[in-house]
mmCIF file of the N, C-alpha and C atoms, coordinates in Angstrom:
data_MODEL
# 
_entry.id   MODEL 
# 
loop_
_atom_site.group_PDB 
_atom_site.id 
_atom_site.type_symbol 
_atom_site.label_atom_id 
_atom_site.label_alt_id 
_atom_site.label_comp_id 
_atom_site.label_asym_id 
_atom_site.label_entity_id 
_atom_site.label_seq_id 
_atom_site.pdbx_PDB_ins_code 
_atom_site.Cartn_x 
_atom_site.Cartn_y 
_atom_site.Cartn_z 
_atom_site.occupancy 
_atom_site.B_iso_or_equiv 
_atom_site.pdbx_formal_charge 
_atom_site.auth_seq_id 
_atom_site.auth_comp_id 
_atom_site.auth_asym_id 
_atom_site.auth_atom_id 
_atom_site.pdbx_PDB_model_num 
ATOM 1   N N  . MET A 1 1  ? 5.240   2.372   4.729   1.00 0.00 ? 1  MET A N  1 
ATOM 2   C CA . MET A 1 1  ? 4.912   3.712   4.684   1.00 0.00 ? 1  MET A CA 1 
ATOM 3   C C  . MET A 1 1  ? 4.974   4.213   3.292   1.00 0.00 ? 1  MET A C  1 
ATOM 4   N N  . PHE A 1 2  ? 4.367   5.161   2.889   1.00 0.00 ? 2  PHE A N  1 
ATOM 5   C CA . PHE A 1 2  ? 4.226   5.640   1.471   1.00 0.00 ? 2  PHE A CA 1 
ATOM 6   C C  . PHE A 1 2  ? 4.118   7.140   1.589   1.00 0.00 ? 2  PHE A C  1 
ATOM 7   N N  . GLU A 1 3  ? 4.680   7.888   0.755   1.00 0.00 ? 3  GLU A N  1 
ATOM 8   C CA . GLU A 1 3  ? 4.526   9.276   0.610   1.00 0.00 ? 3  GLU A CA 1 
ATOM 9   C C  . GLU A 1 3  ? 3.334   9.588   -0.416  1.00 0.00 ? 3  GLU A C  1 
ATOM 10  N N  . THR A 1 4  ? 2.375   10.350  -0.326  1.00 0.00 ? 4  THR A N  1 
ATOM 11  C CA . THR A 1 4  ? 1.445   10.700  -1.148  1.00 0.00 ? 4  THR A CA 1 
ATOM 12  C C  . THR A 1 4  ? 1.574   11.942  -1.954  1.00 0.00 ? 4  THR A C  1 
ATOM 13  N N  . THR A 1 5  ? 0.947   12.051  -3.126  1.00 0.00 ? 5  THR A N  1 
ATOM 14  C CA . THR A 1 5  ? 1.127   13.268  -3.894  1.00 0.00 ? 5  THR A CA 1 
ATOM 15  C C  . THR A 1 5  ? 0.708   14.574  -3.150  1.00 0.00 ? 5  THR A C  1 
ATOM 16  N N  . THR A 1 6  ? -0.183  14.569  -2.263  1.00 0.00 ? 6  THR A N  1 
ATOM 17  C CA . THR A 1 6  ? -0.759  15.668  -1.454  1.00 0.00 ? 6  THR A CA 1 
ATOM 18  C C  . THR A 1 6  ? 0.450   16.116  -0.361  1.00 0.00 ? 6  THR A C  1 
ATOM 19  N N  . GLY A 1 7  ? 1.583   15.329  -0.241  1.00 0.00 ? 7  GLY A N  1 
ATOM 20  C CA . GLY A 1 7  ? 2.525   15.645  0.621   1.00 0.00 ? 7  GLY A CA 1 
ATOM 21  C C  . GLY A 1 7  ? 2.549   14.976  2.106   1.00 0.00 ? 7  GLY A C  1 
ATOM 22  N N  . GLY A 1 8  ? 1.465   14.011  2.174   1.00 0.00 ? 8  GLY A N  1 
ATOM 23  C CA . GLY A 1 8  ? 1.410   13.440  3.505   1.00 0.00 ? 8  GLY A CA 1 
ATOM 24  C C  . GLY A 1 8  ? 2.126   11.918  3.482   1.00 0.00 ? 8  GLY A C  1 
ATOM 25  N N  . LEU A 1 9  ? 2.145   11.480  4.566   1.00 0.00 ? 9  LEU A N  1 
ATOM 26  C CA . LEU A 1 9  ? 2.533   10.083  4.584   1.00 0.00 ? 9  LEU A CA 1 
ATOM 27  C C  . LEU A 1 9  ? 1.440   9.182   4.854   1.00 0.00 ? 9  LEU A C  1 
ATOM 28  N N  . LEU A 1 10 ? 1.401   7.941   4.134   1.00 0.00 ? 10 LEU A N  1 
ATOM 29  C CA . LEU A 1 10 ? 0.291   6.983   4.235   1.00 0.00 ? 10 LEU A CA 1 
ATOM 30  C C  . LEU A 1 10 ? 0.907   5.842   4.965   1.00 0.00 ? 10 LEU A C  1 
ATOM 31  N N  . MET A 1 11 ? 0.254   5.319   6.105   1.00 0.00 ? 11 MET A N  1 
ATOM 32  C CA . MET A 1 11 ? 0.655   4.137   6.845   1.00 0.00 ? 11 MET A CA 1 
ATOM 33  C C  . MET A 1 11 ? -0.716  3.295   6.822   1.00 0.00 ? 11 MET A C  1 
ATOM 34  N N  . VAL A 1 12 ? -0.642  2.158   6.343   1.00 0.00 ? 12 VAL A N  1 
ATOM 35  C CA . VAL A 1 12 ? -1.746  1.275   6.391   1.00 0.00 ? 12 VAL A CA 1 
ATOM 36  C C  . VAL A 1 12 ? -1.501  -0.042  6.719   1.00 0.00 ? 12 VAL A C  1 
ATOM 37  N N  . GLN A 1 13 ? -2.212  -0.973  7.448   1.00 0.00 ? 13 GLN A N  1 
ATOM 38  C CA . GLN A 1 13 ? -2.047  -2.143  7.810   1.00 0.00 ? 13 GLN A CA 1 
ATOM 39  C C  . GLN A 1 13 ? -2.171  -2.972  6.546   1.00 0.00 ? 13 GLN A C  1 
ATOM 40  N N  . VAL A 1 14 ? -1.233  -3.882  6.411   1.00 0.00 ? 14 VAL A N  1 
ATOM 41  C CA . VAL A 1 14 ? -1.121  -4.836  5.392   1.00 0.00 ? 14 VAL A CA 1 
ATOM 42  C C  . VAL A 1 14 ? -2.541  -5.471  4.929   1.00 0.00 ? 14 VAL A C  1 
ATOM 43  N N  . ARG A 1 15 ? -3.140  -6.021  5.936   1.00 0.00 ? 15 ARG A N  1 
ATOM 44  C CA . ARG A 1 15 ? -4.311  -6.676  5.583   1.00 0.00 ? 15 ARG A CA 1 
ATOM 45  C C  . ARG A 1 15 ? -5.575  -5.788  5.190   1.00 0.00 ? 15 ARG A C  1 
ATOM 46  N N  . HIS A 1 16 ? -5.493  -4.415  5.102   1.00 0.00 ? 16 HIS A N  1 
ATOM 47  C CA . HIS A 1 16 ? -6.364  -3.545  4.747   1.00 0.00 ? 16 HIS A CA 1 
ATOM 48  C C  . HIS A 1 16 ? -5.996  -3.013  3.259   1.00 0.00 ? 16 HIS A C  1 
ATOM 49  N N  . VAL A 1 17 ? -4.815  -3.477  2.795   1.00 0.00 ? 17 VAL A N  1 
ATOM 50  C CA . VAL A 1 17 ? -4.668  -3.210  1.284   1.00 0.00 ? 17 VAL A CA 1 
ATOM 51  C C  . VAL A 1 17 ? -5.429  -4.004  0.450   1.00 0.00 ? 17 VAL A C  1 
ATOM 52  N N  . VAL A 1 18 ? -6.195  -3.343  -0.498  1.00 0.00 ? 18 VAL A N  1 
ATOM 53  C CA . VAL A 1 18 ? -7.069  -4.188  -1.308  1.00 0.00 ? 18 VAL A CA 1 
ATOM 54  C C  . VAL A 1 18 ? -6.261  -4.235  -2.705  1.00 0.00 ? 18 VAL A C  1 
ATOM 55  N N  . SER A 1 19 ? -5.789  -3.174  -3.218  1.00 0.00 ? 19 SER A N  1 
ATOM 56  C CA . SER A 1 19 ? -5.129  -3.239  -4.571  1.00 0.00 ? 19 SER A CA 1 
ATOM 57  C C  . SER A 1 19 ? -4.113  -2.083  -4.674  1.00 0.00 ? 19 SER A C  1 
ATOM 58  N N  . ILE A 1 20 ? -3.144  -2.325  -5.529  1.00 0.00 ? 20 ILE A N  1 
ATOM 59  C CA . ILE A 1 20 ? -2.320  -1.374  -5.896  1.00 0.00 ? 20 ILE A CA 1 
ATOM 60  C C  . ILE A 1 20 ? -2.168  -1.322  -7.538  1.00 0.00 ? 20 ILE A C  1 
ATOM 61  N N  . TYR A 1 21 ? -2.528  -0.253  -8.060  1.00 0.00 ? 21 TYR A N  1 
ATOM 62  C CA . TYR A 1 21 ? -2.804  -0.257  -9.436  1.00 0.00 ? 21 TYR A CA 1 
ATOM 63  C C  . TYR A 1 21 ? -2.215  1.249   -10.101 1.00 0.00 ? 21 TYR A C  1 
ATOM 64  N N  . ASP A 1 22 ? -2.070  1.309   -11.417 1.00 0.00 ? 22 ASP A N  1 
ATOM 65  C CA . ASP A 1 22 ? -1.478  2.358   -12.142 1.00 0.00 ? 22 ASP A CA 1 
ATOM 66  C C  . ASP A 1 22 ? -2.858  2.691   -13.084 1.00 0.00 ? 22 ASP A C  1 
ATOM 67  N N  . GLU A 1 23 ? -3.215  4.114   -12.846 1.00 0.00 ? 23 GLU A N  1 
ATOM 68  C CA . GLU A 1 23 ? -4.232  4.665   -13.553 1.00 0.00 ? 23 GLU A CA 1 
ATOM 69  C C  . GLU A 1 23 ? -3.874  5.927   -14.100 1.00 0.00 ? 23 GLU A C  1 
ATOM 70  N N  . GLN A 1 24 ? -3.639  5.892   -15.584 1.00 0.00 ? 24 GLN A N  1 
ATOM 71  C CA . GLN A 1 24 ? -3.097  7.113   -16.260 1.00 0.00 ? 24 GLN A CA 1 
ATOM 72  C C  . GLN A 1 24 ? -2.119  7.566   -15.705 1.00 0.00 ? 24 GLN A C  1 
ATOM 73  N N  . GLY A 1 25 ? -1.107  6.820   -15.290 1.00 0.00 ? 25 GLY A N  1 
ATOM 74  C CA . GLY A 1 25 ? 0.338   7.067   -14.974 1.00 0.00 ? 25 GLY A CA 1 
ATOM 75  C C  . GLY A 1 25 ? 0.490   7.528   -13.479 1.00 0.00 ? 25 GLY A C  1 
ATOM 76  N N  . GLU A 1 26 ? -0.826  7.505   -12.684 1.00 0.00 ? 26 GLU A N  1 
ATOM 77  C CA . GLU A 1 26 ? -0.612  7.637   -11.198 1.00 0.00 ? 26 GLU A CA 1 
ATOM 78  C C  . GLU A 1 26 ? -0.679  6.106   -10.590 1.00 0.00 ? 26 GLU A C  1 
ATOM 79  N N  . VAL A 1 27 ? 0.186   6.075   -9.561  1.00 0.00 ? 27 VAL A N  1 
ATOM 80  C CA . VAL A 1 27 ? 0.127   4.662   -8.868  1.00 0.00 ? 27 VAL A CA 1 
ATOM 81  C C  . VAL A 1 27 ? -0.858  4.984   -7.657  1.00 0.00 ? 27 VAL A C  1 
ATOM 82  N N  . LYS A 1 28 ? -1.828  3.944   -7.629  1.00 0.00 ? 28 LYS A N  1 
ATOM 83  C CA . LYS A 1 28 ? -2.848  4.257   -6.438  1.00 0.00 ? 28 LYS A CA 1 
ATOM 84  C C  . LYS A 1 28 ? -2.758  3.145   -5.551  1.00 0.00 ? 28 LYS A C  1 
ATOM 85  N N  . LEU A 1 29 ? -3.206  3.137   -4.495  1.00 0.00 ? 29 LEU A N  1 
ATOM 86  C CA . LEU A 1 29 ? -3.207  2.173   -3.421  1.00 0.00 ? 29 LEU A CA 1 
ATOM 87  C C  . LEU A 1 29 ? -4.721  2.256   -2.908  1.00 0.00 ? 29 LEU A C  1 
ATOM 88  N N  . ALA A 1 30 ? -5.538  1.236   -2.994  1.00 0.00 ? 30 ALA A N  1 
ATOM 89  C CA . ALA A 1 30 ? -6.890  1.122   -2.551  1.00 0.00 ? 30 ALA A CA 1 
ATOM 90  C C  . ALA A 1 30 ? -6.969  0.447   -1.179  1.00 0.00 ? 30 ALA A C  1 
ATOM 91  N N  . THR A 1 31 ? -7.786  0.858   -0.110  1.00 0.00 ? 31 THR A N  1 
ATOM 92  C CA . THR A 1 31 ? -7.933  -0.054  1.147   1.00 0.00 ? 31 THR A CA 1 
ATOM 93  C C  . THR A 1 31 ? -9.230  -0.496  1.237   1.00 0.00 ? 31 THR A C  1 
ATOM 94  N N  . ALA A 1 32 ? -9.354  -1.274  2.320   1.00 0.00 ? 32 ALA A N  1 
ATOM 95  C CA . ALA A 1 32 ? -10.677 -2.025  2.331   1.00 0.00 ? 32 ALA A CA 1 
ATOM 96  C C  . ALA A 1 32 ? -11.632 -1.197  2.881   1.00 0.00 ? 32 ALA A C  1 
ATOM 97  N N  . ALA A 1 33 ? -11.378 0.164   3.422   1.00 0.00 ? 33 ALA A N  1 
ATOM 98  C CA . ALA A 1 33 ? -12.257 1.060   3.987   1.00 0.00 ? 33 ALA A CA 1 
ATOM 99  C C  . ALA A 1 33 ? -12.883 1.983   2.779   1.00 0.00 ? 33 ALA A C  1 
ATOM 100 N N  . GLY A 1 34 ? -12.356 1.680   1.637   1.00 0.00 ? 34 GLY A N  1 
ATOM 101 C CA . GLY A 1 34 ? -12.756 2.363   0.363   1.00 0.00 ? 34 GLY A CA 1 
ATOM 102 C C  . GLY A 1 34 ? -11.875 3.476   0.046   1.00 0.00 ? 34 GLY A C  1 
ATOM 103 N N  . GLY A 1 35 ? -10.848 3.802   0.712   1.00 0.00 ? 35 GLY A N  1 
ATOM 104 C CA . GLY A 1 35 ? -9.903  4.817   0.523   1.00 0.00 ? 35 GLY A CA 1 
ATOM 105 C C  . GLY A 1 35 ? -9.020  4.630   -0.673  1.00 0.00 ? 35 GLY A C  1 
ATOM 106 N N  . VAL A 1 36 ? -8.704  5.745   -1.551  1.00 0.00 ? 36 VAL A N  1 
ATOM 107 C CA . VAL A 1 36 ? -7.821  5.495   -2.717  1.00 0.00 ? 36 VAL A CA 1 
ATOM 108 C C  . VAL A 1 36 ? -6.829  6.559   -2.425  1.00 0.00 ? 36 VAL A C  1 
ATOM 109 N N  . HIS A 1 37 ? -5.569  6.152   -2.478  1.00 0.00 ? 37 HIS A N  1 
ATOM 110 C CA . HIS A 1 37 ? -4.491  7.103   -2.165  1.00 0.00 ? 37 HIS A CA 1 
ATOM 111 C C  . HIS A 1 37 ? -3.557  7.144   -3.447  1.00 0.00 ? 37 HIS A C  1 
ATOM 112 N N  . VAL A 1 38 ? -3.124  8.344   -3.970  1.00 0.00 ? 38 VAL A N  1 
ATOM 113 C CA . VAL A 1 38 ? -2.159  8.458   -4.925  1.00 0.00 ? 38 VAL A CA 1 
ATOM 114 C C  . VAL A 1 38 ? -0.822  8.423   -4.376  1.00 0.00 ? 38 VAL A C  1 
ATOM 115 N N  . LEU A 1 39 ? 0.053   7.606   -4.788  1.00 0.00 ? 39 LEU A N  1 
ATOM 116 C CA . LEU A 1 39 ? 1.347   7.346   -4.090  1.00 0.00 ? 39 LEU A CA 1 
ATOM 117 C C  . LEU A 1 39 ? 2.413   8.210   -5.003  1.00 0.00 ? 39 LEU A C  1 
ATOM 118 N N  . LYS A 1 40 ? 3.368   8.795   -4.306  1.00 0.00 ? 40 LYS A N  1 
ATOM 119 C CA . LYS A 1 40 ? 4.346   9.771   -4.967  1.00 0.00 ? 40 LYS A CA 1 
ATOM 120 C C  . LYS A 1 40 ? 5.825   8.942   -5.197  1.00 0.00 ? 40 LYS A C  1 
ATOM 121 N N  . ASP A 1 41 ? 6.154   9.090   -6.410  1.00 0.00 ? 41 ASP A N  1 
ATOM 122 C CA . ASP A 1 41 ? 7.510   8.634   -6.790  1.00 0.00 ? 41 ASP A CA 1 
ATOM 123 C C  . ASP A 1 41 ? 7.657   7.039   -6.529  1.00 0.00 ? 41 ASP A C  1 
ATOM 124 N N  . VAL A 1 42 ? 6.872   6.323   -6.841  1.00 0.00 ? 42 VAL A N  1 
ATOM 125 C CA . VAL A 1 42 ? 6.982   4.771   -6.737  1.00 0.00 ? 42 VAL A CA 1 
ATOM 126 C C  . VAL A 1 42 ? 6.189   4.305   -7.913  1.00 0.00 ? 42 VAL A C  1 
ATOM 127 N N  . THR A 1 43 ? 6.719   2.991   -8.210  1.00 0.00 ? 43 THR A N  1 
ATOM 128 C CA . THR A 1 43 ? 6.121   2.161   -9.377  1.00 0.00 ? 43 THR A CA 1 
ATOM 129 C C  . THR A 1 43 ? 5.135   1.136   -8.677  1.00 0.00 ? 43 THR A C  1 
ATOM 130 N N  . VAL A 1 44 ? 4.222   0.606   -9.294  1.00 0.00 ? 44 VAL A N  1 
ATOM 131 C CA . VAL A 1 44 ? 3.406   -0.517  -8.911  1.00 0.00 ? 44 VAL A CA 1 
ATOM 132 C C  . VAL A 1 44 ? 4.146   -1.580  -8.402  1.00 0.00 ? 44 VAL A C  1 
ATOM 133 N N  . GLN A 1 45 ? 5.130   -2.063  -9.061  1.00 0.00 ? 45 GLN A N  1 
ATOM 134 C CA . GLN A 1 45 ? 5.936   -3.080  -8.623  1.00 0.00 ? 45 GLN A CA 1 
ATOM 135 C C  . GLN A 1 45 ? 6.636   -2.859  -7.350  1.00 0.00 ? 45 GLN A C  1 
ATOM 136 N N  . ARG A 1 46 ? 7.230   -1.565  -7.144  1.00 0.00 ? 46 ARG A N  1 
ATOM 137 C CA . ARG A 1 46 ? 8.005   -1.268  -5.899  1.00 0.00 ? 46 ARG A CA 1 
ATOM 138 C C  . ARG A 1 46 ? 6.827   -1.197  -4.825  1.00 0.00 ? 46 ARG A C  1 
ATOM 139 N N  . ALA A 1 47 ? 5.814   -0.594  -4.949  1.00 0.00 ? 47 ALA A N  1 
ATOM 140 C CA . ALA A 1 47 ? 4.739   -0.572  -3.939  1.00 0.00 ? 47 ALA A CA 1 
ATOM 141 C C  . ALA A 1 47 ? 4.195   -1.889  -3.516  1.00 0.00 ? 47 ALA A C  1 
ATOM 142 N N  . ALA A 1 48 ? 4.047   -2.849  -4.428  1.00 0.00 ? 48 ALA A N  1 
ATOM 143 C CA . ALA A 1 48 ? 3.779   -4.160  -4.258  1.00 0.00 ? 48 ALA A CA 1 
ATOM 144 C C  . ALA A 1 48 ? 4.820   -4.872  -3.309  1.00 0.00 ? 48 ALA A C  1 
ATOM 145 N N  . ALA A 1 49 ? 6.107   -4.696  -3.647  1.00 0.00 ? 49 ALA A N  1 
ATOM 146 C CA . ALA A 1 49 ? 7.256   -5.267  -3.055  1.00 0.00 ? 49 ALA A CA 1 
ATOM 147 C C  . ALA A 1 49 ? 7.151   -4.796  -1.395  1.00 0.00 ? 49 ALA A C  1 
ATOM 148 N N  . ILE A 1 50 ? 7.018   -3.457  -1.290  1.00 0.00 ? 50 ILE A N  1 
ATOM 149 C CA . ILE A 1 50 ? 6.997   -3.071  0.110   1.00 0.00 ? 50 ILE A CA 1 
ATOM 150 C C  . ILE A 1 50 ? 5.946   -3.632  0.941   1.00 0.00 ? 50 ILE A C  1 
ATOM 151 N N  . VAL A 1 51 ? 4.733   -3.772  0.435   1.00 0.00 ? 51 VAL A N  1 
ATOM 152 C CA . VAL A 1 51 ? 3.547   -4.359  1.092   1.00 0.00 ? 51 VAL A CA 1 
ATOM 153 C C  . VAL A 1 51 ? 4.074   -5.933  1.330   1.00 0.00 ? 51 VAL A C  1 
ATOM 154 N N  . SER A 1 52 ? 4.442   -6.496  0.297   1.00 0.00 ? 52 SER A N  1 
ATOM 155 C CA . SER A 1 52 ? 4.835   -7.932  0.402   1.00 0.00 ? 52 SER A CA 1 
ATOM 156 C C  . SER A 1 52 ? 5.734   -8.185  1.590   1.00 0.00 ? 52 SER A C  1 
ATOM 157 N N  . ARG A 1 53 ? 6.876   -7.253  1.656   1.00 0.00 ? 53 ARG A N  1 
ATOM 158 C CA . ARG A 1 53 ? 7.816   -7.415  2.569   1.00 0.00 ? 53 ARG A CA 1 
ATOM 159 C C  . ARG A 1 53 ? 7.358   -7.351  3.964   1.00 0.00 ? 53 ARG A C  1 
ATOM 160 N N  . ALA A 1 54 ? 6.557   -6.152  4.142   1.00 0.00 ? 54 ALA A N  1 
ATOM 161 C CA . ALA A 1 54 ? 5.697   -5.902  5.362   1.00 0.00 ? 54 ALA A CA 1 
ATOM 162 C C  . ALA A 1 54 ? 4.858   -7.125  5.825   1.00 0.00 ? 54 ALA A C  1 
ATOM 163 N N  . GLU A 1 55 ? 4.204   -7.712  4.853   1.00 0.00 ? 55 GLU A N  1 
ATOM 164 C CA . GLU A 1 55 ? 3.259   -8.801  5.241   1.00 0.00 ? 55 GLU A CA 1 
ATOM 165 C C  . GLU A 1 55 ? 4.388   -10.059 5.724   1.00 0.00 ? 55 GLU A C  1 
ATOM 166 N N  . ASP A 1 56 ? 5.335   -10.383 5.070   1.00 0.00 ? 56 ASP A N  1 
ATOM 167 C CA . ASP A 1 56 ? 6.411   -11.326 5.509   1.00 0.00 ? 56 ASP A CA 1 
ATOM 168 C C  . ASP A 1 56 ? 6.896   -11.063 6.849   1.00 0.00 ? 56 ASP A C  1 
ATOM 169 N N  . ALA A 1 57 ? 7.122   -9.797  7.185   1.00 0.00 ? 57 ALA A N  1 
ATOM 170 C CA . ALA A 1 57 ? 7.690   -9.360  8.548   1.00 0.00 ? 57 ALA A CA 1 
ATOM 171 C C  . ALA A 1 57 ? 6.698   -9.415  9.729   1.00 0.00 ? 57 ALA A C  1 
ATOM 172 N N  . ALA A 1 58 ? 5.375   -9.276  9.132   1.00 0.00 ? 58 ALA A N  1 
ATOM 173 C CA . ALA A 1 58 ? 4.206   -9.126  10.414  1.00 0.00 ? 58 ALA A CA 1 
ATOM 174 C C  . ALA A 1 58 ? 4.030   -10.617 11.096  1.00 0.00 ? 58 ALA A C  1 
ATOM 175 N N  . PRO A 1 59 ? 4.019   -10.470 12.402  1.00 0.00 ? 59 PRO A N  1 
ATOM 176 C CA . PRO A 1 59 ? 3.818   -11.618 13.082  1.00 0.00 ? 59 PRO A CA 1 
ATOM 177 C C  . PRO A 1 59 ? 2.366   -12.227 12.835  1.00 0.00 ? 59 PRO A C  1 
ATOM 178 N N  . VAL A 1 60 ? 2.207   -13.580 12.778  1.00 0.00 ? 60 VAL A N  1 
ATOM 179 C CA . VAL A 1 60 ? 0.948   -14.190 12.489  1.00 0.00 ? 60 VAL A CA 1 
ATOM 180 C C  . VAL A 1 60 ? 0.415   -14.522 13.872  1.00 0.00 ? 60 VAL A C  1 
ATOM 181 N N  . ARG A 1 61 ? -0.900  -14.001 13.969  1.00 0.00 ? 61 ARG A N  1 
ATOM 182 C CA . ARG A 1 61 ? -1.714  -14.090 15.162  1.00 0.00 ? 61 ARG A CA 1 
ATOM 183 C C  . ARG A 1 61 ? -2.707  -15.146 15.111  1.00 0.00 ? 61 ARG A C  1 
ATOM 184 N N  . GLY A 1 62 ? -3.012  -15.762 16.307  1.00 0.00 ? 62 GLY A N  1 
ATOM 185 C CA . GLY A 1 62 ? -4.100  -16.753 16.271  1.00 0.00 ? 62 GLY A CA 1 
ATOM 186 C C  . GLY A 1 62 ? -3.778  -18.042 15.427  1.00 0.00 ? 62 GLY A C  1 
ATOM 187 N N  . VAL A 1 63 ? -2.501  -18.261 15.078  1.00 0.00 ? 63 VAL A N  1 
ATOM 188 C CA . VAL A 1 63 ? -2.297  -19.559 14.525  1.00 0.00 ? 63 VAL A CA 1 
ATOM 189 C C  . VAL A 1 63 ? -1.700  -20.575 15.567  1.00 0.00 ? 63 VAL A C  1 
ATOM 190 N N  . GLN A 1 64 ? -2.333  -21.791 15.636  1.00 0.00 ? 64 GLN A N  1 
ATOM 191 C CA . GLN A 1 64 ? -1.956  -22.945 16.679  1.00 0.00 ? 64 GLN A CA 1 
ATOM 192 C C  . GLN A 1 64 ? -1.364  -23.941 16.066  1.00 0.00 ? 64 GLN A C  1 
# 
């Protein structure tokens, strides 16, 4: 979960995260649906670590 610069909270499924990047000093998270969200008070590295940890903790479905 991330806080956005508009004051809201962003919760996105890990598989929908396309990229996390810095654009002119703003950290942005892009989703598979085409949304781009400006994150508040977080670095690209920290945002990537949060997504990575969430991915590691998510149960794997459909693996036999």
